[in-house]
C-alpha positions in Angstrom: 224.8 106.0 58.9 224.8 106.9 62.5 222.0 107.2 65.1 221.6 110.9 65.7 219.8 112.9 68.4 217.0 113.6 65.9 216.7 109.8 65.3 216.6 109.2 69.0 213.6 111.6 69.2 211.8 109.8 66.3 212.5 106.4 67.9 211.0 107.8 71.1 207.9 108.8 69.2 207.6 105.2 67.9 207.3 103.7 71.4 204.0 102.4 72.8 201.6 105.1 73.8 203.1 108.0 71.9 201.4 107.7 68.5 199.8 104.3 68.7 198.8 102.2 71.7 201.3 99.4 70.8 203.9 101.6 69.1 205.7 101.0 65.8 208.8 99.1 67.0 207.3 95.8 68.3 210.0 93.9 70.3 212.8 95.4 68.1 215.4 96.8 70.5 217.8 98.0 67.8 218.5 101.6 67.1 216.2 103.1 64.5 219.2 103.6 62.1 219.9 99.8 62.2 216.3 99.0 61.4 216.4 101.4 58.4 219.7 100.0 57.2 218.5 96.4 57.2 215.3 97.3 55.4 217.2 99.4 52.8 219.5 96.4 52.1 216.4 94.2 51.6 214.8 96.7 49.2 218.1 96.9 47.2 218.3 93.1 47.1 214.8 93.0 45.7 215.8 95.4 42.9 213.4 98.1 43.7 213.2 101.3 45.9 211.1 102.6 48.8 209.6 105.1 46.4 208.5 102.4 43.9 207.0 100.3 46.7 205.1 103.3 48.1 203.9 104.3 44.7 202.4 100.9 44.1 200.8 100.9 47.5 199.3 104.3 46.8 198.1 103.3 43.3 196.2 100.3 44.7 194.8 102.4 47.6 193.6 105.2 45.2 191.9 102.6 43.0 190.3 100.9 46.0 188.8 104.1 47.3 186.1 103.8 44.7 184.7 100.8 46.6 183.7 103.0 49.6 184.4 100.4 52.2 183.6 97.4 49.9 186.0 95.1 48.2 186.5 95.8 44.5 188.5 94.0 41.9 191.4 95.9 40.3 193.4 94.8 37.2 191.5 91.4 37.3 194.2 90.4 39.9 193.5 92.1 43.2 190.6 92.4 45.6 191.1 95.8 47.3 189.2 97.2 50.3 189.8 100.6 51.7 188.3 101.6 55.0 188.7 105.1 56.4 188.4 105.9 60.1 187.8 109.5 61.3 190.9 111.2 62.5 194.5 111.7 61.6 197.7 109.9 62.6 200.9 112.0 63.0 204.1 110.7 61.5 206.7 109.9 64.2 209.2 112.0 62.1 206.9 115.0 62.9 206.7 115.9 59.2 203.0 115.7 58.7 199.8 113.8 59.4 197.8 111.3 57.4 194.3 109.9 57.4 193.5 106.8 59.4 192.9 104.6 56.4 193.3 100.8 56.2 194.0 99.1 52.8 193.6 95.4 52.4 194.9 93.9 49.2 194.4 90.3 48.2 196.4 89.0 45.3 194.2 86.4 43.6 197.0 84.7 41.7 199.2 84.2 44.7 196.3 83.7 47.2 198.1 86.1 49.5 196.9 89.2 51.3 198.5 92.2 52.9 197.1 95.1 55.0 198.6 98.5 55.3 197.8 102.1 56.1 198.3 105.6 54.7 200.9 106.1 57.4 202.8 103.1 56.1 202.7 104.6 52.6 204.1 107.9 53.9 206.8 106.3 56.1 208.0 104.0 53.4 208.1 106.7 50.7 209.7 109.4 52.9 211.7 107.5 55.4 212.2 103.9 54.3 210.5 102.7 57.5 208.4 99.5 57.5 208.1 99.2 61.4 210.1 97.2 63.8 210.3 93.4 63.9 207.5 92.0 66.1 205.3 95.1 65.5 201.6 94.2 64.9 201.7 96.1 61.6 205.3 95.4 60.4 205.4 95.2 56.6 208.1 93.0 55.0 209.5 94.6 51.9 209.6 91.2 50.2 205.9 90.6 50.9 205.0 94.0 49.6 207.0 93.5 46.4 205.6 90.0 45.8 202.0 90.6 46.7 201.6 94.0 45.1 203.8 93.1 42.1 206.1 96.1 42.6 208.1 96.6 39.4 211.9 96.8 39.5 213.3 100.3 39.9 216.5 102.0 39.0 216.4 103.5 42.5 
């Protein structure tokens, strides 16, 4: 895969001040394509797919919405809290917008937690993007798979 002019534009949209105050790349100075390739390799090594990860994130988010801002227990294993903020966030790929929703999932068995957003779900599902290294909201594919118990996928 090669960095294209279109990817340059998307990467520009991910810089601080374009969509979010701090941006989506952190201190990661690599080309977007290199970030995507590294995360794709990690997802393959974990035996799953971006789609399977995003579907599990969405499933827990949708179950947690019932709590209306309060933590609820799901599957006797997770404490999930979904908080929605007014407004929308545009995708840096310019292919839609999503709600400003924050999802916190605590895996009781592992005693580990992770926080993600609707924008994360979209970017992982549609683009395989987990944010750049050093970004405040960077999600590790391995953490997502472990904490959310993402099932293996035939990709």
